[in-house]
C-alpha positions in Angstrom: 74.4 174.9 30.1 76.3 171.9 30.5 77.2 170.2 33.5 79.1 166.9 34.1 77.6 163.8 34.6 77.5 161.9 38.2 77.5 158.5 39.2 80.0 155.6 38.5 82.9 155.6 35.9 80.6 152.3 34.6 77.9 155.2 34.0 80.4 157.6 32.7 81.6 155.2 29.8 79.7 156.4 27.8 81.5 158.8 25.8 81.7 161.0 28.7 78.3 162.0 29.0 77.4 165.2 29.6 73.8 166.6 30.9 72.5 170.0 29.9 70.3 171.9 32.1 66.7 172.5 30.6 65.5 175.5 32.5 61.3 175.1 32.8 59.9 177.1 31.0 62.6 177.1 28.8 64.8 176.3 26.1 68.2 174.2 25.3 70.5 174.0 22.5 71.8 170.1 23.1 74.7 169.6 20.3 75.7 166.5 21.7 72.2 165.1 20.0 71.6 167.9 17.5 68.5 168.9 19.7 66.8 171.9 21.2 64.5 171.1 23.7 62.1 173.3 25.3 59.9 172.9 28.4 56.8 174.9 29.1 54.5 174.2 31.9 50.9 172.2 31.5 48.3 174.9 31.2 50.5 177.4 29.7 51.4 178.9 33.2 55.0 181.3 33.0 55.8 180.2 36.7 59.4 178.6 36.9 59.7 175.1 38.4 63.1 173.2 38.7 65.1 172.6 36.4 65.4 169.2 34.4 68.1 167.7 32.3 68.6 165.9 29.2 71.5 163.6 28.8 71.8 160.1 27.6 70.6 157.1 29.0 72.1 155.2 31.5 72.1 152.0 32.2 69.5 150.8 34.9 67.2 154.2 33.9 63.5 153.1 33.7 60.2 154.7 31.7 56.6 154.5 31.6 55.5 154.6 28.2 51.5 155.3 27.1 49.6 152.5 27.2 51.8 150.1 29.6 51.4 149.3 33.0 54.6 150.2 35.3 58.5 151.3 34.3 59.9 149.7 31.4 64.1 149.1 31.4 65.0 151.7 28.7 67.5 149.2 27.8 65.0 147.1 26.7 62.7 149.4 24.7 66.0 150.4 22.8 66.6 146.7 22.2 63.2 146.5 20.6 63.4 149.7 19.1 66.5 148.0 17.1 68.7 150.7 18.2 72.4 149.8 18.4 75.7 150.4 19.0 77.1 154.2 18.6 73.4 155.6 18.2 72.5 153.8 21.3 75.0 155.5 23.4 73.9 158.6 22.6 69.9 158.2 23.1 68.6 161.3 24.7 66.2 161.5 27.5 64.9 164.1 29.3 65.2 163.8 33.5 63.0 165.7 35.7 62.3 165.1 39.2 64.2 161.8 39.5 62.0 160.5 36.6 62.3 160.4 33.0 59.5 162.6 31.0 60.7 162.4 27.3 62.8 159.9 25.5 63.5 160.1 21.8 61.0 157.7 20.0 58.9 157.0 22.4 55.7 158.6 24.0 55.8 158.8 28.2 53.2 158.7 30.2 53.5 160.3 33.5 50.2 159.8 34.6 49.1 161.5 37.7 52.4 162.7 39.2 54.0 166.2 39.5 55.9 165.2 36.1 52.1 166.0 34.6 53.0 169.9 35.1 55.8 170.3 32.2 55.6 169.7 28.1 58.6 169.1 26.7 59.8 169.4 23.0 62.4 168.3 20.7 63.6 169.1 17.3 66.5 168.8 15.0 69.5 171.2 15.5 70.1 172.0 12.1 73.5 172.4 12.5 74.8 169.1 14.3 74.7 165.9 13.3 72.8 164.1 9.4 71.0 161.4 11.4 67.0 162.6 11.3 65.6 163.8 14.4 61.9 163.9 13.8 60.6 166.7 15.6 58.4 165.5 18.8 55.9 167.1 20.5 54.8 165.2 23.6 52.8 166.7 26.8 53.4 164.7 29.9 50.4 163.0 32.0 47.6 164.5 29.7 44.9 162.2 27.8 
């Protein structure tokens, strides 16, 4: 399911960004990023939790990476990764309960927060984009 992005015109200037609802647990095809995202509940529980959103990063987004202290600006992380231009504008993140719990190319650490309850997995959607999107599995908050 796609929903229109909320926020200012500047936030939406990144290619009229759309957000995709990711049920927890559940799965969604995210054609805009060429991904299939799956969310599961840590511990294998089948209990439904509030849905997450798969979207492009926005100016001001912050994320806490594994082995770092405190949240970092997504913009700075993308600069260090050498991601620029069109690719940068389309860089996907998964937001759940107001925090980024997954970001392509990095390992996110939710620590002891409620976000430690879910696991996000992203795989390349074969029919979309020719860019290589590695399969990434990330357990949030589990050491």
